[in-house]
LOMILUM-319053 format. One record per residue (C-alpha): y negated, z negated, x negated; residue in one letter; residue number from 1. Coordinates in steps of 0.05 Angstrom, whole numbers, plus 5000, padded with zeros to 4 digits. Each point is the difference from the previous one (the first is absolute). Example, Ala and Ser with C-alpha at 12.3 -4.5 7.8 and 13.67 -1.06 7.14 Angstrom:
BEGIN
- 5090 | 4844 | 4754 | A | 1
- 4931 | 5013 | 4973 | S | 2
***
This chain:
BEGIN
- 6770 | 2234 | 4359 | M | 1
- 5059 | 4952 | 5028 | I | 2
- 5018 | 4963 | 4938 | I | 3
- 4940 | 4943 | 4978 | N | 4
- 5003 | 5014 | 4921 | T | 5
- 4961 | 4945 | 4993 | D | 6
- 5049 | 4954 | 5026 | K | 7
- 5054 | 5025 | 4957 | I | 8
- 4955 | 4991 | 4938 | K | 9
- 4978 | 4922 | 5025 | S | 10
- 5068 | 4986 | 5022 | D | 11
- 5017 | 4926 | 4960 | D | 12
- 5073 | 5014 | 5012 | S | 13
- 5015 | 5048 | 4948 | I | 14
- 5018 | 4960 | 4950 | K | 15
- 5013 | 5061 | 4951 | M | 16
- 4926 | 5011 | 4977 | K | 17
- 4997 | 5082 | 4965 | M | 18
- 4938 | 5028 | 4967 | A | 19
- 4952 | 5026 | 5048 | D | 20
- 5022 | 5079 | 4980 | N | 21
- 5066 | 4981 | 5016 | F | 22
- 4980 | 4960 | 5066 | S | 23
- 4953 | 5061 | 5023 | D | 24
- 5056 | 5051 | 4994 | K | 25
- 5047 | 4956 | 5047 | F | 26
- 4947 | 4988 | 5051 | I | 27
- 4996 | 5074 | 4996 | S | 28
- 5068 | 5013 | 5011 | N | 29
- 5000 | 4955 | 5055 | V | 30
- 4942 | 5038 | 5037 | Y | 31
- 5037 | 5063 | 4982 | E | 32
- 5057 | 4982 | 5036 | Y | 33
- 4969 | 4968 | 5068 | F | 34
- 4953 | 5060 | 5009 | N | 35
- 5056 | 5044 | 4999 | L | 36
- 5042 | 4948 | 5043 | L | 37
- 4947 | 5004 | 5056 | E | 38
- 4986 | 5072 | 4992 | N | 39
- 5075 | 5010 | 5007 | N | 40
- 5013 | 4950 | 5054 | I | 41
- 5009 | 5041 | 5067 | S | 42
- 5045 | 5049 | 4952 | K | 43
- 5059 | 4952 | 4977 | I | 44
- 5068 | 4993 | 5004 | N | 45
- 5046 | 4936 | 5025 | P | 46
- 5027 | 5006 | 4919 | K | 47
- 4928 | 5005 | 4970 | E | 48
- 4976 | 4940 | 5052 | A | 49
- 5058 | 4951 | 4967 | L | 50
- 4961 | 4993 | 4936 | D | 51
- 4931 | 5013 | 5035 | M | 52
- 5013 | 4931 | 5045 | L | 53
- 5013 | 4970 | 4932 | S | 54
- 4939 | 5010 | 4965 | I | 55
- 4951 | 4985 | 5058 | L | 56
- 5039 | 4933 | 5008 | T | 57
- 4983 | 4987 | 4927 | N | 58
- 4934 | 5025 | 4993 | F | 59
- 4967 | 4969 | 5069 | R | 60
- 4949 | 4950 | 4970 | R | 61
- 4964 | 5063 | 4959 | Y | 62
- 4992 | 5037 | 5060 | F | 63
- 4920 | 5022 | 5017 | T | 64
- 5016 | 4968 | 5078 | S | 65
- 5070 | 4964 | 5040 | E | 66
- 4988 | 5056 | 5037 | S | 67
- 5008 | 5060 | 4964 | D | 68
- 5063 | 4965 | 4972 | W | 69
- 5025 | 4989 | 5074 | E | 70
- 4991 | 5069 | 5017 | R | 71
- 5043 | 5033 | 4942 | L | 72
- 5054 | 4940 | 5002 | T | 73
- 4999 | 5016 | 5068 | L | 74
- 5017 | 5074 | 5002 | S | 75
- 5043 | 4995 | 4939 | T | 76
- 5039 | 4946 | 5054 | L | 77
- 4992 | 5046 | 5051 | D | 78
- 5044 | 5061 | 4949 | T | 79
- 5051 | 4951 | 4981 | L | 80
- 5017 | 4982 | 5073 | R | 81
- 4998 | 5074 | 5008 | K | 82
- 5054 | 5003 | 4949 | G | 83
- 5041 | 4957 | 5029 | V | 84
- 4998 | 5022 | 5067 | N | 85
- 5030 | 5073 | 4972 | R | 86
- 5049 | 4964 | 4942 | S | 87
- 4960 | 5037 | 4949 | L | 88
- 5014 | 4941 | 4948 | F | 89
- 5059 | 5009 | 4951 | R | 90
- 5054 | 4952 | 5018 | G | 91
- 5004 | 4928 | 4968 | I | 92
- 4963 | 5025 | 4955 | S | 93
- 4943 | 4957 | 4956 | S | 94
- 4968 | 5065 | 4976 | F | 95
- 4979 | 5040 | 5062 | S | 96
- 5043 | 4969 | 5046 | G | 97
- 5004 | 4944 | 5051 | L | 98
- 5003 | 4943 | 4946 | T | 99
- 4934 | 5038 | 4970 | H | 100
- 4969 | 4992 | 5068 | L | 101
- 5026 | 4924 | 5007 | A | 102
- 4973 | 4981 | 4929 | Y | 103
- 4928 | 5024 | 5021 | S | 104
- 4991 | 4978 | 5065 | V | 105
- 5019 | 4937 | 4975 | Y | 106
- 4942 | 4997 | 4938 | G | 107
- 4947 | 5024 | 5063 | L | 108
- 5034 | 4933 | 5045 | S | 109
- 4981 | 4948 | 4937 | L | 110
- 4925 | 5018 | 5011 | I | 111
- 5003 | 5028 | 5073 | A | 112
- 5038 | 4959 | 5038 | P | 113
- 4999 | 5033 | 5066 | K | 114
- 5048 | 5054 | 4977 | V | 115
- 5054 | 4955 | 4996 | K | 116
- 5026 | 5020 | 5065 | P | 117
- 5000 | 5076 | 4971 | F | 118
- 5039 | 4969 | 4944 | L | 119
- 5051 | 4969 | 5040 | E | 120
- 5011 | 5068 | 5031 | G | 121
- 5017 | 5030 | 4934 | I | 122
- 5043 | 4947 | 4980 | N | 123
- 5040 | 5013 | 5058 | K | 124
- 4999 | 5079 | 4986 | V | 125
- 5016 | 4979 | 4930 | L | 126
- 5058 | 4962 | 5026 | L | 127
- 5040 | 5040 | 5046 | D | 128
- 4988 | 5049 | 4938 | N | 129
- 5036 | 4960 | 4954 | L | 130
- 5046 | 4989 | 5050 | A | 131
- 5019 | 5071 | 5007 | L | 132
- 5004 | 5006 | 4921 | F | 133
- 5044 | 4946 | 4993 | M | 134
- 5053 | 5030 | 5053 | K | 135
- 5016 | 5041 | 4946 | K | 136
- 5028 | 4939 | 4952 | S | 137
- 5068 | 5012 | 5012 | D | 138
- 4991 | 5085 | 4978 | D | 139
- 5025 | 5022 | 4931 | N | 140
- 4934 | 5040 | 4997 | D | 141
- 4971 | 4930 | 5010 | F | 142
- 5039 | 4962 | 4945 | K | 143
- 4987 | 5053 | 4955 | T | 144
- 4931 | 5011 | 5003 | A | 145
- 4932 | 4969 | 4967 | G | 146
- 4987 | 4967 | 5068 | I | 147
- 4977 | 4939 | 4964 | Y | 148
- 4942 | 5031 | 4965 | E | 149
- 4919 | 4981 | 5002 | V | 150
- 4975 | 5071 | 5030 | I | 151
- 5053 | 5025 | 5051 | N | 152
- 5047 | 4941 | 5007 | G | 153
- 5012 | 4922 | 5021 | L | 154
- 4964 | 4967 | 4945 | S | 155
- 4924 | 4998 | 5024 | S | 156
- 5014 | 5000 | 5068 | P | 157
- 5034 | 4942 | 4974 | L | 158
- 4941 | 4968 | 4971 | R | 159
- 4950 | 5011 | 5061 | F | 160
- 5053 | 4960 | 5046 | L | 161
- 4994 | 4946 | 4957 | L | 162
- 4934 | 4992 | 5028 | N | 163
- 5026 | 4984 | 5060 | F | 164
- 5059 | 4958 | 5003 | R | 165
- 4979 | 4951 | 5053 | D | 166
- 5009 | 5060 | 5050 | D | 167
- 5072 | 4999 | 5030 | E | 168
- 5022 | 5075 | 5000 | R | 169
- 4967 | 4995 | 4934 | I | 170
- 5039 | 4956 | 4971 | D | 171
- 5056 | 5033 | 5016 | S | 172
- 4988 | 5060 | 4968 | M | 173
- 4981 | 4971 | 4930 | I | 174
- 5082 | 4969 | 5006 | S | 175
- 5015 | 5070 | 5017 | Q | 176
- 4965 | 5032 | 4947 | I | 177
- 5025 | 4957 | 4943 | I | 178
- 5068 | 4998 | 5029 | K | 179
- 5009 | 5081 | 4987 | V | 180
- 4961 | 4985 | 4936 | L | 181
- 5056 | 4945 | 4974 | V | 182
- 5057 | 5039 | 5024 | D | 183
- 4959 | 5064 | 4952 | R | 184
- 5004 | 4952 | 4940 | S | 185
- 5072 | 4997 | 4993 | K | 186
- 5028 | 5030 | 4953 | S | 187
- 5037 | 5075 | 5013 | I | 188
- 5052 | 5039 | 4959 | T | 189
- 4992 | 5073 | 4996 | I | 190
- 5046 | 5042 | 4944 | L | 191
- 5035 | 4939 | 4981 | D | 192
- 4938 | 4965 | 4986 | H | 193
- 4973 | 4941 | 5029 | T | 194
- 4925 | 5004 | 5004 | I | 195
- 4940 | 4969 | 5038 | T | 196
- 5003 | 5007 | 5070 | G | 197
- 4924 | 5024 | 4996 | W | 198
- 5014 | 5069 | 4973 | H | 199
- 4995 | 5055 | 5055 | Y | 200
- 5003 | 5079 | 5002 | F | 201
- 4922 | 5039 | 5007 | P | 202
- 4976 | 5020 | 5063 | S | 203
- 4999 | 5083 | 5003 | E | 204
- 4915 | 4983 | 4980 | S | 205
- 5012 | 4955 | 4943 | E | 206
- 5047 | 5051 | 4967 | K | 207
- 4936 | 5044 | 5001 | Q | 208
- 4964 | 4950 | 4936 | F | 209
- 5065 | 4983 | 4967 | M | 210
- 5024 | 5055 | 4933 | D | 211
- 5079 | 4977 | 5018 | V | 212
- 5050 | 5018 | 5043 | E | 213
- 5020 | 4927 | 5013 | A | 214
- 5062 | 5012 | 5040 | K | 215
- 5024 | 4936 | 4999 | N | 216
- 4922 | 4972 | 5017 | G | 217
- 4954 | 4956 | 4965 | V | 218
- 4990 | 4936 | 4987 | I | 219
- 4915 | 4988 | 5006 | N | 220
- 4957 | 4946 | 4960 | Y | 221
- 4941 | 5015 | 5016 | G | 222
- 4949 | 4958 | 5066 | L | 223
- 4986 | 5054 | 5044 | S | 224
- 5073 | 5029 | 5006 | H | 225
- 5045 | 4952 | 4962 | G | 226
- 5025 | 4935 | 4991 | M | 227
- 4940 | 4958 | 4992 | S | 228
- 4973 | 5016 | 5075 | G | 229
- 5068 | 4951 | 5020 | P | 230
- 4984 | 4943 | 4946 | L | 231
- 4931 | 5000 | 5027 | A | 232
- 5011 | 4999 | 5074 | A | 233
- 5068 | 4953 | 4990 | L | 234
- 4966 | 4947 | 4953 | S | 235
- 4934 | 4998 | 5041 | L | 236
- 5043 | 4986 | 5064 | A | 237
- 5040 | 4942 | 4964 | H | 238
- 4935 | 4979 | 4984 | K | 239
- 4976 | 4996 | 5061 | N | 240
- 5058 | 4967 | 5023 | G | 241
- 5052 | 5046 | 5025 | V | 242
- 5071 | 4975 | 4978 | R | 243
- 5059 | 5048 | 5017 | A | 244
- 5072 | 5001 | 4972 | E | 245
- 5002 | 5040 | 4928 | G | 246
- 4922 | 5004 | 4992 | L | 247
- 4991 | 4964 | 4941 | E | 248
- 5064 | 5040 | 4968 | D | 249
- 4966 | 5074 | 5014 | A | 250
- 4937 | 4970 | 4976 | I | 251
- 5029 | 4975 | 4944 | S | 252
- 5047 | 5072 | 4990 | G | 253
- 4932 | 5032 | 5002 | L | 254
- 4973 | 4964 | 4938 | V | 255
- 5061 | 5004 | 4958 | S | 256
- 4993 | 5082 | 5009 | E | 257
- 4929 | 5001 | 4979 | Y | 258
- 5016 | 4957 | 4946 | M | 259
- 5055 | 5039 | 4980 | K | 260
- 4960 | 5067 | 5000 | A | 261
- 4939 | 4972 | 4965 | V | 262
- 4983 | 5045 | 4929 | Y | 263
- 4941 | 4990 | 4951 | Y | 264
- 4963 | 5045 | 4975 | F | 265
- 4947 | 4978 | 4948 | N | 266
- 5024 | 4929 | 5021 | D | 267
- 4973 | 5019 | 5074 | V | 268
- 5047 | 4988 | 5056 | A | 269
- 5021 | 5065 | 5039 | Y | 270
- 5058 | 5018 | 5052 | W | 271
- 5020 | 5068 | 5016 | P | 272
- 4979 | 5031 | 5060 | G | 273
- 5048 | 5031 | 5041 | R | 274
- 5076 | 5005 | 4964 | I | 275
- 5062 | 5038 | 5009 | T | 276
- 5067 | 4961 | 5022 | F | 277
- 5028 | 5036 | 4937 | E | 278
- 4939 | 4970 | 4956 | Q | 279
- 5010 | 4931 | 5037 | Y | 280
- 5077 | 4996 | 4983 | V | 281
- 4975 | 5012 | 4925 | G | 282
- 5041 | 5075 | 5010 | L | 283
- 4928 | 5041 | 4971 | E | 284
- 4945 | 4963 | 4975 | D | 285
- 4939 | 4972 | 5022 | I | 286
- 4935 | 5028 | 4970 | E | 287
- 4958 | 4944 | 4976 | K | 288
- 4929 | 5020 | 4989 | A | 289
- 4934 | 4972 | 5019 | P | 290
- 4992 | 5024 | 5075 | R | 291
- 4928 | 4999 | 5042 | Q | 292
- 4977 | 4927 | 5018 | M | 293
- 4997 | 5012 | 5062 | S | 294
- 5005 | 4961 | 5068 | W | 295
- 5056 | 5049 | 5024 | C | 296
- 5049 | 5001 | 4950 | Y | 297
- 4970 | 4966 | 4951 | G | 298
- 5013 | 4927 | 4959 | S | 299
- 4928 | 4981 | 5041 | P | 300
- 5030 | 4989 | 5064 | G | 301
- 5080 | 4989 | 4973 | I | 302
- 4967 | 4930 | 4963 | L | 303
- 4954 | 4988 | 5047 | R | 304
- 5067 | 4990 | 5055 | V | 305
- 5030 | 4967 | 4944 | L | 306
- 4936 | 4946 | 5004 | Y | 307
- 5013 | 5005 | 5075 | L | 308
- 5066 | 4987 | 5000 | Y | 309
- 4984 | 4942 | 4945 | G | 310
- 4953 | 4969 | 5042 | V | 311
- 5040 | 4999 | 5061 | S | 312
- 5063 | 4970 | 4971 | M | 313
- 4968 | 4953 | 4966 | S | 314
- 5034 | 5033 | 4926 | D | 315
- 4950 | 4992 | 4947 | D | 316
- 5035 | 5038 | 4953 | K | 317
- 4991 | 5060 | 5038 | A | 318
- 4934 | 4993 | 5019 | K | 319
- 4984 | 4988 | 4919 | R | 320
- 5035 | 5067 | 4981 | F | 321
- 4964 | 5026 | 5052 | A | 322
- 4922 | 4972 | 4970 | V | 323
- 5022 | 5012 | 4933 | E | 324
- 5015 | 5074 | 5010 | E | 325
- 4944 | 5013 | 5048 | L | 326
- 4954 | 4967 | 4939 | I | 327
- 5025 | 5056 | 4953 | K | 328
- 4989 | 5054 | 5044 | I | 329
- 4931 | 4981 | 5017 | A | 330
- 4995 | 4994 | 4926 | K | 331
- 5028 | 5064 | 4977 | M | 332
- 4942 | 5061 | 4998 | P | 333
- 4992 | 5028 | 5060 | L | 334
- 5018 | 5070 | 4981 | V | 335
- 5073 | 4975 | 4997 | N | 336
- 5000 | 4995 | 5074 | Y | 337
- 5010 | 5080 | 5007 | F | 338
- 4955 | 4984 | 5064 | L | 339
- 4953 | 5062 | 5015 | D | 340
- 4976 | 4985 | 5071 | Q | 341
- 4960 | 4949 | 5028 | P | 342
- 5044 | 4993 | 5055 | I | 343
- 5053 | 4939 | 5031 | V | 344
- 5057 | 5029 | 4998 | C | 345
- 5018 | 5020 | 4928 | H | 346
- 4925 | 5001 | 4971 | G | 347
- 4946 | 4948 | 4974 | L | 348
- 4979 | 4965 | 5059 | I | 349
- 5064 | 4974 | 5024 | G | 350
- 5023 | 4971 | 4941 | T | 351
- 4923 | 4968 | 4987 | A | 352
- 5022 | 4963 | 5069 | E | 353
- 5054 | 4973 | 4975 | I | 354
- 4983 | 4977 | 4925 | L | 355
- 4940 | 4966 | 5054 | N | 356
- 5048 | 4965 | 5041 | L | 357
- 5033 | 4978 | 4931 | M | 358
- 4934 | 4975 | 4984 | Y | 359
- 4985 | 4960 | 5063 | L | 360
- 5072 | 4970 | 5001 | D | 361
- 4996 | 4981 | 4924 | T | 362
- 4929 | 4999 | 4980 | G | 363
- 5019 | 5042 | 4932 | E | 364
- 4935 | 5023 | 4984 | Q | 365
- 5034 | 5065 | 4969 | G | 366
- 5023 | 5019 | 5067 | F | 367
- 4944 | 4996 | 5023 | Y | 368
- 4960 | 5043 | 4944 | Q | 369
- 5046 | 5057 | 5001 | R | 370
- 4993 | 5003 | 5079 | A | 371
- 4917 | 5008 | 4989 | R | 372
- 5012 | 5051 | 4949 | E | 373
- 5047 | 5041 | 5056 | M | 374
- 4948 | 4988 | 5049 | V | 375
- 4951 | 5026 | 4961 | E | 376
- 5032 | 5058 | 4984 | I | 377
- 5018 | 5019 | 5077 | C | 378
- 4931 | 4992 | 5026 | V | 379
- 4980 | 5043 | 4938 | G | 380
- 5041 | 5053 | 5059 | Y | 381
- 4962 | 5026 | 5055 | D | 382
- 5033 | 5046 | 5059 | M | 383
- 4994 | 5069 | 4971 | E | 384
- 5030 | 4978 | 4942 | R | 385
- 5062 | 4970 | 5028 | C | 386
- 5008 | 5050 | 5040 | Y | 387
- 5004 | 5051 | 4944 | E | 388
- 5042 | 4962 | 4956 | I | 389
- 5043 | 4989 | 5068 | A | 390
- 5004 | 5074 | 5013 | K | 391
- 5014 | 5012 | 4923 | R | 392
- 5061 | 4955 | 5002 | I | 393
- 5029 | 5030 | 5059 | R | 394
- 4991 | 5070 | 4982 | F | 395
- 5031 | 4978 | 4933 | E | 396
- 5057 | 4966 | 5043 | L | 397
- 5006 | 5061 | 5042 | N | 398
- 4993 | 4933 | 5060 | A | 399
- 4957 | 5012 | 5067 | P | 400
- 4930 | 5013 | 4989 | S | 401
- 4972 | 4968 | 5062 | Q | 402
- 4962 | 4932 | 4962 | I | 403
- 4976 | 4943 | 5051 | D | 404
- 4942 | 4966 | 4983 | S | 405
- 5019 | 4944 | 5054 | H | 406
- 5071 | 4986 | 4973 | N | 407
- 5004 | 4932 | 4960 | H | 408
- 5054 | 5021 | 4948 | L | 409
- 4969 | 5054 | 4971 | E | 410
- 4931 | 5017 | 5030 | G | 411
- 4935 | 4981 | 4997 | F | 412
- 5007 | 4942 | 5048 | N | 413
- 5055 | 4963 | 4956 | G | 414
- 4946 | 5010 | 4949 | I | 415
- 4941 | 4963 | 5029 | I | 416
- 5041 | 4953 | 5033 | Q | 417
- 5040 | 4972 | 4945 | T | 418
- 4928 | 4999 | 4952 | T | 419
- 4976 | 4956 | 5057 | L | 420
- 5065 | 4952 | 4994 | S | 421
- 5003 | 4992 | 4938 | I | 422
- 4925 | 4985 | 4986 | I | 423
- 4989 | 4955 | 5059 | T | 424
- 5073 | 4962 | 4984 | G | 425
- 5020 | 5015 | 5075 | C | 426
- 5071 | 5025 | 5011 | P | 427
- 5012 | 5035 | 5057 | N | 428
- 5060 | 5028 | 5052 | E | 429
- 5001 | 5066 | 4949 | N | 430
- 5027 | 4948 | 4945 | D | 431
- 5056 | 4978 | 5041 | M | 432
- 5010 | 5062 | 5030 | R | 433
- 5020 | 5026 | 4929 | L | 434
- 5033 | 4934 | 4989 | M | 435
- 4962 | 4978 | 4942 | I | 436
- 4981 | 4927 | 5040 | M | 437
***
């Protein structure tokens, strides 16, 4: 057995103590996942290897032997190298792209300095691809697309690059990205209406998940694909000492958009997900109903970003607003979260991580208690049960049936990694990639 379960049981760094039955379930899930990983190590593809490297990094201390850990990690790194050489990663994306790769290797470099030359090479490839991406910044298609988002856009790469400001080329790229985002923040006029510059026209792939045509474009409030991404990235850039013309105005403009759009249902703060141009300018109504309490599009993700903004910009009013509204969410019935999966993206464990980060930052026990409750629910899902739920939901949505257990965002990998992050109180590179720290 490559994982020593006794090391998990006796780990003094585990701060969130669960009852023995929940602890045993978590250990069983860890064992099940790493058994799958070891058996499939020779068959994995480069995209699967991205999150496998991350989980190997974060579970290193629980391996039975260092040699087993090195064997699996070196094999995973070799798969990733082949992916780079064959250009298999999806552009600059922080989910299955080069930014994702950079985050994973960065996490490993913090505990295994010998990989730093490889990380430097990855950073160079990422910068080259960002430069190609930015060459299109004067094109109309670039200016009207959702190029700023977390998943496939510039927000998460900017967050990553902030770790390397002492590198001249990286610092130059940070400045270029910020200029693009600041320019994007400026108001535009469509059909005689002045609206936010964060308006965009959905891609063909996004249109497949939309119920309306939105021929005049949309405004997106979510963290995964919307304005929360640039708000987090620009705020953290400012916190890290970056200064640029228009930066503070862009940040305050984003905050204004969120404060204008918030609505309340049973005294709980909500935001629209993605709305059309017509809804934004008041020509059509916005449905103001309860929504999923998720990372990707829900209030927890948005409020966490508003909290990060408040900390970064020393805005005590914004910090207090975010804390007070998240405490309400932490105390509301869990059934009202409308989360039917344990996954990171739009599931229980992703929201639990946000609440736990709030607990680590504020010491508020309400966050701790709800995060613990959600973790104990999540450890009750073994791999087979997660697979069956995902399969059923994908069938109902007529979505592709392929399910990747090694995926952090929607797979078992993310549930295991995030659970460890919560119970140890040790955030990792995935939280940076998700723009929640």
